C-alpha positions, 0 to 999 in steps of 0.5 A: 297209404290212406286207403290201406289205413282205412281198410285196416280200421274197418277190419279192426272195427268188424273184429270187435263186433263179429268175433267169429271172423277173427277168432280161432275155435276155442278148445275146452277140455274137462272131465266127466261130472264137472261143470263147464263154462262155454264162453261167448262175449259180445261188445261191452255195450251190447243190448242182447236180444237173442242168444242161441247155442247149437251143437253143429255135430249133432246133425239136427237143424231144429234142436238147440243147446240153449235159446233165449229171447225176450219172450222165452228161455229154451222151449220145446225145441231144446235138445233133450240132452241139454234139458235142465243142464244149461243156464246163462253164466250171467242172466242179466247178460252184463257187459255183453256176456252170452256165456252158458254153463253146461252142468255135469258133463258126460262123454256125450257132451263132446262136440262143437258148440256155436254161440249165435246172438242178435243185438238190438239196433238202437240207431235204425228202426229195423226188425230184429236181426237174425242171430249171427255166430260169435264164438265156436268152442270145441269141447272134449270130455276126457278121462275115465273116472277112477274109483278105488276101494279095498276088499270087503268095502262097498263101492259107489259107481256114480252116474248123473243125468241132467237135472230135470231128467225123467229117467226111464231106463238105467243099465250098467254093464262091464264091457271087459267081461265079454258077456251079454250079462249086465251089472244092473238093469232098471226099466218101468217093467223090471229090475234086473232079471235073468240076464244079470251077470251072476257075479253081481246078483244080490250085490247091486242096488241104486244109491237113490231108488227114487232117482232123485236129482237125476241120480243113476248111481249104483252101490256095489256091495262087498267088493272083491278082486273079481270086481276090478274092471271097467263099468259103463252107465247107460240111461234112457230119458223120457222125452216129454216134448215129442211123442216118440218111442222110448229111445235106446239107453246112451252112455253117460259115464265110464268108471274104472274100478280097482280093488286094491290091497291084499288083506293082512292078517297076523296071528300068534303061533298056536292060535287059530286063524280065520281067513275071511272070504265073503261072496254076495249075501244071496249067493248059492255057493257050489264050489269053494277052493282055498290055495297057497300060490306061494307054495308052488304046489298043486295041492290045495288048502281046502276044497269043497264041492257038491261031490266032496270035501277036500280029498287026495289033492289036499296039501299035507300041511293042512290035512285035519287043520282047516274047516269052514267058519260056517258049514252052511255058507250062510249069506255067502260066507266062504271063510276058513278057519286054520287051526293051531298055526305055525311059522310054516303057515305064513304066506299068501292065501287065495279064496276061489268060489263058484256061484250057482246062476239062479237064472234060466241060463247055464252056469256062466262060471264053470271054474272057480274065480278069485274072491279074496287074497290074504297075507298071513303072518305068524308071530311068536315062538313055535312048537320047535322053539318050545322043544328047544327050551326043553333041551335047555332045561335038559342041559340044566339037569345035566349041570345038576348031575355034574355038581353032585359028582363033584360033591361026592369026590370032595366027601371021599377026600375028607373021609380019607383025611379023617381016617 
């Protein structure tokens, strides 16, 4: 009985000093862009000499996540993924705290982290002990960041690298487009180029051209329904510690962009309605097509191409009543003016366009793509109502004629009595 008690005491004592023997792997889940604290706690009175954090799943024996000794903090062997992004939660290592904060996490930070420490031994005159494992953390970065904007607004797609990153390459792509063309590309040699998707030419720019504070975010201008989709930011960071060739860009953030809400437009009967449709500023528009999907008819509202304006397939409701706001289509303007609206014009309008690809490849979009949806509401009296008012006026005239007839009868009776 005494022997069993002694064993239990030894196990309990060991657990208080070496947590890894008695503690399960801690699971931590965070979202991209957040900061995460990786917990590592020695005993309260520990005089910590060495702290070493590693990523076991990176399959690298030399590179560490974070390293501290009395002589240095980190150094040339720190993995480039973590440079400038990891710091001690308590630099004084108060109460045996060896936890670190990993800033601005990305999907690449998902993995297994181990904390190793060496504690100064005050009771024996020995050399510094090798670090021993204290805690294991399974970090999972989940969820795609969602950005929602309205048609016509500018959308900021965030992408942050670590604090001290010397960014060499920034590449934004739309994997759901199933095309090799990219959204945005920057390297020391070029900005964008012939392989940029025509949908984004002249519409995307860096939020901070100097890439200050490791910022690789871009601004997508004048969004439309066609911009809804999944965007990925990939970057390559210059490695200042090793003389290696430039690494291929790696994914940093994933953004799900949703362009919400149909534009609502209200006009009074008899007025002209401007149906707004705007492509990017430098767009060379080759085709403009406006349709009314709620009419369930093949006829269109307006059609323009290099070969024709409107034609036999234009819906009769709109013949002679629609024209471009800017016939020159300046700054990508495909807006339409609908003249002298009436209640029959109320409904849903869609603007479809084709933009010429200025690159060396053939046009990527041979068919028009939707850019803007407008819900038109017509209020007030219509021409028919005014005609009805004329009819009421006609009834009034009829009443006047009837009164005149009665007066004539009365006058005839009076004349008979006099005679």
